[in-house]
N, C-alpha and C positions, 0 to 999 in steps of 0.2 A: 504493500500500500504506500502511496505517496504521502508526503508530509503536508498537512494543512495547518496554516497559522491563522488564528482568530484573535481579534482585539478583545480585550477584557474590559468590561464595564466596572464602574466603581461600586457596584453592588457588593454588600458584605459577603453574600453567599458565593459569588464568583471569586472574590479576593481570597476567601478562605481556602478554596481549592488551589488557587495560584500559590499561596504561601505553603500549603501542605505539600505540594509537589516538590518544593525546594528542600523540605525536610525528608520526605520519603526517599529521595534520590541518594541519601547518605545513610540509609538504614544499615546498621552493623558497623559503621565506620567509627572507631574509637576516638578519632581526632576531631570529628565534626561536632560543633556546639550549635544546637538549634536556637533560633530566636524565640521570643515570646510571641505566639501567634497573634494575639490581640494587638500587640504593639506594631507588628508588621502591617496588619490590616489597616490600622489607623493612619500609619505613615503614608499609605497609598490612597487614602480617601481625601478628596478635595474639601469635604466638609469637616474634616478633623485636623489636617495638617496645614498650619498657617503658611508653609512654604509655597503652597499653591497660589498665594497672593501674587507671586512673581514668577512662578514656574508653570510650564505646561507639560503634560505627561500623557503617555499612552502605553499601557501594558499589553503584551501579547503572550498567547500560549500556543505551543506547537503540539499537534496531535498526529498520531499514526494509528490507523485502525481504531479510531475513537478513544485511544489512550493517550494521556499527556506524556510528552517526551521532551519538552523544553519550555522555557519561559524567559522573558526579557521585558524590562521597562525602559522606554525611551523618554528622556527628560530634556527640556530646554529651560535653563536658568537665565532669564532675561537680564537679571541684575549683573551676573558675572559677565555675560556677553557685552553689556554696556561698559563695564569696567575695563575689559580687555580689548574691545573694539572688534571682536571676532564673532562669527556666526557658528558657534560650536554647540552641538547637542551632546548629551551624556547618555550612557546606558548603565543600568544597574539591575539588581535582582536577577542576574543572568545565571541560569542553570540549564544543562542539557545533557542528554545521554551521549556517549562517545560515538557519534555518527555524523559524518560529513554533511549529509543531506539535511539533517536536523539543524546543525549549527548554521549552515548557509541560509536556510529558510528563515530562521529566527532573525539573524542579523540583517537579512534583506528587508524584512518587514520593518524593523526599527530604522534602518537607513532610509528606506523609501519614505517613511513618515517624516523623518527629519528633512529630507530634500523638499517635500511638499510644504514644509514650514519655512523654507528659505535657508536652511542650514547648509554649510559648506564643509564641515568636518564633524567627526564623532569621536568621543573619548570616554574611557571608563575602565573598570566599573567605578562609578561615582554616584552619589545620591543627590537629593535635592539641595542639601547643604552639607557642611562638614560635620554636622551632628549625625549624619547617616554613615553607614559603612562604605569604605572605598578601598580600591586596590585589589587586583587579582593575585592570589598566591602563586608565586613561581618557584619558591624554594621553601622547604620546611613542611612538607606534606605529612611527615610522620610525627609532627609536634601537636600537642593538644591545643586547639583553638581557644579563643576567648569570646566573651559576649560582645565585645566591641569591634571584632574584626570578621572578615569574610574567610570562610574555608571553602576551597573548591578542589575538584579532582585534578590530578596532575596532567590530564589530557587537555584541559582548558587552554593554557597558553600555547600549546601546539596548534590547536585550531585557530587561535587568534592570529598567529604568524602566517599560517596557511592562507587565511583570508585577507592578508595584506596589512594587518595592524602592526604598528611598531611602537617601541618604547617612547613614552612621553615623560614619565616620571617614575621613580622607584622609592619605596619606603622600606625601612629595615625595622626589625623588632629585636628586643633583647630580653633574655631572662636573667634576672639579677638574684644572686644568692643573698638571703637576709643574714647579715652577720650576727654574732652573739652580742655585740655592743656597737654603739655608734663609733665609727672610725675616728681616732684621735684628731687626725688632720681636718676632718669635716667639722669636728667640735670647735677647733681653733678658728677655722675660717668663719664659722657661724657667729662666734663671739665677737670677732673683729667687725664683721658686717653689722651686727646688732648695734654695737657701740658707735661705729663710724657714721651710720645713717639714722641712728635713733629709731630703729625698727623693733617691733615686738610681735609675738604670736598671740592670736586670740583663740580661745577654746570655747566651745558652746556645749551646753547640756540640753538645749532645746532646738529642734529643727526649725521651729517657727521663728525663733529669735535669729537664727542664721539667715533665714529667708528675708525677714524684715530688715535686718541690719545690713546685709551685704548681697542679697539675691540679685538686685538690679546691677549693683556695682560689679559683681562677679562676671556677668555676661558682657557688660561694657568693657571690662578688662580683656576678656577673650577676644572681642571684636578688635580691640586695639593691638593686642599682642600677636594675633594671627593674621592681621590684615594683609600682609604681603606674602603669605604662604601660598603655595601652589593651589589654584582653583578656589581660593577662599570666597565664601558667600557671606557677607556681613549679616548678622542676625538682626531682624527687624524687632520692633517693640512687641508685636504680636507673638513672634517666635520666642522672645525672651520670657514673656509672661507664660507661654506654653511650657517651656522647659523648666522654669522655676517651679511650676506646679507639678510637673512630671518627675523631676529628678531630686530636687532639694528636699522633698518630703520623705524620701526613702534612704537618704544617705546614712551611713554609719558614722556618727560624728567623730569618733576616735580616729577614723581614717581620713579626716579632713584637716588641712592646715591652712590657716588664714594669717597672712602677714600684713600689718598696717604700719604707717608712719606715725610720727608724733601727733599728727592731726587726725588720726584714725582713718586716713585714706587708704584704701586697699591698694597694695603694691605687688602682692603675690598670693597665689592660691594653688594648693595641691589637693586634688580630689582623687581618692582611691576607694576601692571597694573589695571586699573578700571575693575571691574567684567564684563565679557562678557556673563555671564550665561543667563540672560534674553534676551539679544540681539541675542544670538545664537539660543535660543528657538524660537524667533519670525522669525528668518531667515530660520529655518529648516536646517541650515548648508550650505546654498547656498548664494552667494553674489548677484546673479542676479535672477530676475530682480530688486527686492527691498530690498534684504537682506543687502546690503551695507549700507543702511540708518541706520538700527539699529546698525550695527557695528560701523559706524562713530560716532553716537550719544554716544555710550559707550566709544569710544576712547577719546572723548572730556570731559570725566569725569562725564557724566550724569548717574551716577550709585550710588546705596546706599553702595556698597561694593568695596573693593580693594583686589586683589589677590597678595599675596606675592610669586612671582614666583621663586625667587632664592636669596639666601643669601650665600655668600662665604667669608671666612676670611682666610688670610694666616696663615699657621700652627704655625708660631712663635708668632702670636698674639692671638691664641685661648685661651679663658678663661681670657682675659685681659681687657674685657669691650669694645671692638671695636664695638660690636653690639649696645651698647648704643649710640655711635656716629652715627651709621646708622639711628637709629630711632628718635633721636633728630633732625636729618636733614629731615627725611621724614614726621614725624607727623604733623608739621605745614601745609604742603601742603595737607595732608589728611583732616585736620580740615577745611581748607579753601574750599576744594572741597565738603564738606558735606558728606564724607564717614562716615557711621555709624558703619561698621564692617570691619574686615580684615580676610581673609582666609589664614591660615598658609600653606596650601597644605601639602604634605606628609612628615613625619619625622619618621625615624626608632624609634620604641618604646623604645629602650634602649639608644637613643641619648640624654643624660641628658644635655649636653652642649647647645644644641639647645633649648630644652624645658625650660631651666632656664630663657631664655630671656623674657618669658611671665609673670613671677612672679609679675611684677609691674603693670599688667593690669588685667582688668576684662575679664576672658576668660573661655571657656568650651571646653572639648574634645567632638566632636560631630560625628566623623567618625573613623572607623578602617578598615584597609584593609590588605589582606594577600597574600603572595606568597606561592602557594601550590607546593609540590614536590612529585615525585614518582619514584621508580626504574623501569627501563625497562627490 
């Protein structure tokens, strides 16, 4: 039977099947970490995701003999295109069986849609904004994935190159061994930075207080710190409100570090979470009927690892050692909770400022991922 590609509507019932295909394709794979199904569905719905204020998108499913064999979402981020002066579309949520006909049909549907919208190039995997997953795994297929990254089969990049896609950017990831104590040199740097710039750490015992005091400032800092990074899409106020409600209410406060200056202005933040990888695998991406138990257990810190979800430093403090302040604040909690390792999550391969912060730790680069690009 030939491959048939159909557009997917934003109906919840259709998107549920779309998301489930991406989970079912990795059944039995011990490295794949499924997303939370409801979260994926909401991200792809215009009435739920505020990124649709400035993005256009169309999802497609490929079928053979009435069975799903692939999926892809085509996205146009008009804000990024205005910033870059390009007419580039993105692709994301891409999964397919190891079949040339399927891959070709999927990408043809996405590319044709983009051409009809006036686009002249395509890049991905990328989402609507940097709050979504990005980068196709090209090395590290035998490493356990994280909740913040894409896992894909090893045959994906082979098909990308066969279809004429080339490297546009690479990200690297590191696994850092949690030491028995804060490294002495880190302690000394942190103390120097604290005194020199009159900075201090702020700890919270209430998520509400964190949201009220620094929720808005946190995302404004992200916008400022990440502004020049590859493909960055500045968060709008609607997005900021959306993510404050979504994420700050579930953070484990012990795994959050906030650095402020003498005027209580936010200058640095480090947000980490216990690894949800094994919990999400056990839940299959579903909270009910019993998935919530595994998630709750992980949220309480019953995990061997911790995911470094986000680090942002104000531009005027870059390269001045504020990262040392963040980690001297976070590491004691990591040690108390018995974390054995930390996942850096994605860092652009040429971002030396970020990668230098691991030099005082035992670490290894264990994954690499790529954004592929092609002219239309």
